[in-house]
C-alpha positions as CSV (number, residue, x, y, z in Angstrom):
1,M,46.8,93.4,70.4
2,G,46.1,89.8,69.8
3,Q,44.6,89.3,73.3
4,D,41.3,91.0,72.7
5,V,37.9,89.3,73.0
6,P,37.1,87.9,69.5
7,Q,34.7,89.9,67.4
8,P,31.5,88.2,66.3
9,D,31.2,86.4,63.0
10,L,28.9,87.6,60.2
11,I,27.8,85.0,57.8
12,L,25.3,85.7,55.0
13,T,23.7,83.1,52.8
14,R,20.7,83.3,50.4
15,T,20.5,87.0,51.3
16,E,19.2,90.0,49.5
17,L,20.6,93.3,50.9
18,D,19.0,96.6,50.0
19,G,22.2,98.5,50.5
20,C,25.8,98.3,51.7
21,N,26.8,97.8,55.4
22,E,30.0,98.7,57.2
23,I,31.6,97.0,60.2
24,R,34.9,97.2,62.1
25,L,37.1,94.2,61.3
26,G,40.6,93.6,62.6
27,A,42.8,96.6,62.0
28,G,40.4,98.3,59.7
29,C,36.8,98.4,58.3
30,A,35.0,96.3,55.9
31,C,31.9,97.0,53.8
32,Y,29.8,94.3,52.2
33,F,27.0,93.8,49.8
34,T,25.2,90.8,48.3
35,S,22.2,90.7,46.0
36,R,20.5,88.2,43.6
37,T,20.2,88.8,39.9
38,P,17.7,91.6,39.1
39,G,14.3,90.1,38.5
40,K,15.4,86.6,39.6
41,E,12.8,84.7,41.6
42,S,15.2,82.0,43.0
43,V,17.6,82.6,45.9
44,N,20.9,84.4,45.8
45,E,23.6,81.7,45.3
46,D,26.4,83.8,46.7
47,S,27.6,83.7,50.4
48,L,30.0,85.7,52.5
49,A,31.6,85.5,55.9
50,L,33.5,88.1,58.0
51,I,35.3,86.7,61.0
52,G,36.7,89.1,63.6
53,V,39.7,87.7,65.5
54,D,40.9,90.7,67.5
55,S,41.8,94.3,67.1
56,S,44.5,93.5,64.5
57,R,43.3,90.3,62.8
58,G,40.4,89.1,60.8
59,V,39.3,86.8,57.9
60,V,36.9,87.6,55.1
61,A,35.5,85.1,52.7
62,L,33.3,85.1,49.6
63,A,31.7,82.1,47.8
64,D,29.8,82.0,44.6
65,G,27.7,78.9,44.0
66,F,27.5,77.6,40.4
67,G,24.1,78.6,39.0
68,G,24.3,76.1,36.2
69,Q,24.7,73.1,38.6
70,P,22.3,71.9,41.3
71,A,22.4,73.3,44.9
72,G,24.6,76.3,44.1
73,D,23.3,78.2,47.1
74,Q,24.0,75.2,49.4
75,A,27.5,74.9,48.1
76,S,28.4,78.5,48.7
77,A,26.8,78.4,52.1
78,L,28.8,75.3,53.1
79,A,32.0,77.0,51.9
80,A,31.4,80.2,53.8
81,R,30.5,78.4,57.0
82,A,33.5,76.1,56.7
83,V,35.8,79.1,56.7
84,A,34.0,80.6,59.7
85,S,33.9,77.5,61.8
86,T,37.5,76.4,61.1
87,V,38.9,79.8,61.8
88,R,36.9,80.1,65.0
89,E,38.3,76.7,66.1
90,A,41.8,78.0,65.4
91,I,41.2,81.1,67.5
92,K,40.2,79.0,70.5
93,S,43.1,76.7,70.2
94,G,45.7,79.3,69.3
95,A,46.5,77.7,65.9
96,E,47.8,79.7,63.0
97,L,45.2,81.4,60.8
98,R,47.0,80.4,57.6
99,E,46.7,76.7,58.5
100,A,43.1,77.1,59.5
101,I,42.2,78.8,56.2
102,M,43.8,76.0,54.2
103,D,42.0,73.4,56.3
104,S,38.7,75.3,55.7
105,F,39.1,74.9,51.9
106,E,39.4,71.1,52.4
107,R,36.5,71.0,54.8
108,A,34.4,73.0,52.4
109,N,35.4,70.8,49.5
110,D,34.5,67.6,51.4
111,A,31.1,69.1,52.5
112,V,30.1,70.2,49.0
113,M,31.1,66.8,47.5
114,A,29.1,65.1,50.2
115,L,25.9,66.7,48.8
116,G,26.3,64.2,46.0
117,V,24.5,66.3,43.4
118,G,27.4,67.8,41.5
119,A,27.2,71.1,43.3
120,A,30.2,73.5,43.2
121,S,31.3,76.9,44.4
122,T,34.1,79.3,44.2
123,L,35.9,80.4,47.4
124,A,38.0,83.5,47.9
125,V,39.5,84.2,51.3
126,V,41.7,87.0,52.7
127,E,43.7,86.7,55.9
128,I,44.1,90.1,57.6
129,D,46.9,90.5,60.2
130,G,47.6,94.2,61.0
131,E,48.9,95.8,57.9
132,R,49.6,92.5,56.2
133,V,47.0,90.6,54.1
134,R,47.2,87.3,52.2
135,A,44.8,85.9,49.6
136,Y,43.7,82.3,49.1
137,H,41.3,81.2,46.4
138,A,39.7,78.5,44.2
139,G,37.6,79.5,41.2
140,D,37.0,82.8,39.4
141,S,35.9,85.1,42.3
142,E,38.6,87.7,42.3
143,I,40.7,89.4,45.0
144,I,42.0,92.8,43.9
145,T,44.0,95.5,45.8
146,V,44.5,99.0,44.6
147,G,46.4,102.0,45.9
148,Q,45.0,105.4,46.6
149,R,46.0,106.7,43.1
150,G,44.5,103.6,41.4
151,K,47.7,101.5,41.1
152,L,46.8,97.8,40.8
153,K,48.8,96.1,43.6
154,Q,47.2,92.6,43.5
155,Q,44.8,90.7,41.3
156,T,44.2,87.0,41.5
157,V,44.0,85.0,38.3
158,A,40.6,83.4,37.6
159,H,40.9,79.7,37.5
160,S,39.4,79.2,34.1
161,P,40.6,78.8,30.5
162,V,39.7,82.4,29.7
163,G,41.4,83.6,32.9
164,Y,44.6,81.9,32.1
165,A,44.5,83.1,28.5
166,Y,44.1,86.7,29.7
167,E,46.9,86.3,32.3
168,S,49.3,85.0,29.6
169,G,48.5,87.9,27.3
170,V,46.8,85.7,24.6
171,I,43.7,87.9,24.9
172,N,43.0,91.3,26.3
173,E,40.5,92.2,29.1
174,A,37.7,93.2,26.7
175,E,38.1,90.0,24.8
176,A,38.1,88.0,28.0
177,M,34.9,89.7,29.3
178,A,33.1,89.0,26.0
179,H,34.4,85.4,25.5
180,D,31.8,82.7,25.0
181,E,33.5,80.4,27.4
182,R,34.1,82.9,30.2
183,H,31.6,81.0,32.4
184,L,33.8,77.8,32.4
185,V,35.8,77.4,35.6
186,S,38.5,74.8,36.0
187,N,39.1,74.8,39.7
188,V,36.2,74.7,42.2
189,V,35.1,73.7,45.7
190,G,33.2,70.5,45.2
191,D,35.8,68.8,43.0
192,P,38.2,66.0,44.1
193,E,41.0,67.8,42.2
194,M,40.4,71.2,43.9
195,R,43.6,73.1,44.6
196,I,44.2,76.2,46.8
197,E,46.1,79.0,45.3
198,I,47.9,81.0,48.0
199,G,49.1,84.5,47.3
200,P,52.2,86.2,48.7
201,P,51.8,88.4,51.8
202,L,51.0,92.0,50.9
203,I,51.5,95.1,53.0
204,L,48.5,97.4,52.9
205,A,49.3,101.1,52.9
206,R,46.8,103.3,54.8
207,R,44.7,104.2,51.8
208,D,45.0,100.9,49.9
209,T,41.6,99.2,49.2
210,L,41.1,95.5,48.9
211,I,38.0,93.9,47.4
212,L,36.7,90.4,47.1
213,A,34.3,90.2,44.2
214,S,32.0,87.5,42.7
215,D,31.8,87.4,38.9
216,G,28.6,89.4,39.2
217,L,31.0,92.4,39.5
218,T,33.9,91.3,37.4
219,D,31.7,90.4,34.4
220,N,30.2,93.9,34.4
221,L,33.0,96.2,35.5
222,H,36.5,96.3,33.9
223,T,39.3,96.1,36.4
224,G,40.2,99.8,35.8
225,E,36.6,100.9,36.4
226,L,36.4,98.9,39.6
227,A,39.7,100.3,40.8
228,E,38.5,103.8,40.2
229,L,35.3,103.3,42.1
230,I,36.9,101.8,45.2
231,R,40.1,103.8,45.5
232,K,38.6,107.2,46.6
233,G,36.3,108.6,49.2
234,P,35.0,107.1,52.4
235,L,34.8,103.3,52.3
236,L,31.0,103.1,52.6
237,A,30.5,105.6,49.9
238,A,32.8,103.7,47.6
239,A,30.9,100.5,48.3
240,K,27.6,102.2,47.5
241,N,29.0,103.4,44.2
242,V,30.1,99.9,43.3
243,A,26.8,98.4,44.1
244,A,24.9,101.1,42.2
245,E,27.1,100.8,39.1
246,V,26.8,97.1,38.9
247,K,23.0,97.2,39.2
248,N,22.9,99.8,36.5
249,R,25.1,97.7,34.2
250,M,22.9,94.7,34.6
251,K,19.7,96.5,34.0
252,D,21.0,98.4,30.9
253,P,22.2,96.0,28.1
254,A,22.5,99.0,25.7
255,G,25.6,101.0,25.3
256,D,29.3,100.3,25.0
257,H,29.7,98.4,28.3
258,P,29.3,94.8,29.6
259,S,25.9,93.8,30.9
260,K,25.6,90.3,32.4
261,P,22.8,89.9,35.0
262,D,24.0,87.7,37.8
263,D,24.1,87.4,41.6
264,S,26.6,90.0,42.9
265,T,28.5,90.0,46.1
266,F,31.6,91.9,47.3
267,I,33.6,92.7,50.5
268,I,35.8,95.9,50.5
269,F,38.4,96.4,53.2
270,R,40.7,99.2,54.3
271,R,43.0,99.7,57.2
272,A,41.9,102.1,59.8
273,E,43.1,105.7,59.4
């Protein structure tokens, strides 16, 4: 363990997947999906990266470029590639993954600001080390971990006025999802004031499921709904159910549920059985 030949990186930018894919990653398996807004002619502005270190370690990253600002697709691609390249350098040098991930946020921030067009992106990263995981993020892409019975074990706080209001109990989840200012984000890659929020280490039980999700998911599925979809069944089947439900929500504005068309991307991870 720890001395294996590194697994290859997977980086997807401006990509439209027809379905979900599954790969071995570190001490478990990951499923991933990314797709642009239904009916949208421009490119998908979300990006993802999966970096295999060895048979026990890996890093997963998701970036969501800001559609309301220029070059959102470039910003998210720069963020995902910064994580992959910085982590790969750390693997070669023997440096700690934690430091590499923090450095990758800084590199991504510098690269996006260097575009000089006001571009921005979220960035959510999870470090996987055997049964232990740690979350890092900037923006409103979320990292959520649920147990086999649906218990919420981890949920990052969206870096936004609405996200902070929900976390503090000023508004409930339904009010947060319907809020007119939900799209406003207060901490992004591409801002001189960007900050990295680092979560505590979390031990994954065998049937715990972790997901990184762009707001294409979290604007359309309540946390409880998402937890219910990912907690049960084989990982790939769970991923397919999430992708199908999100597509259905976006295409059907009628009914008593959210429906906000957007690019949607997620990575789901579980430890191996």
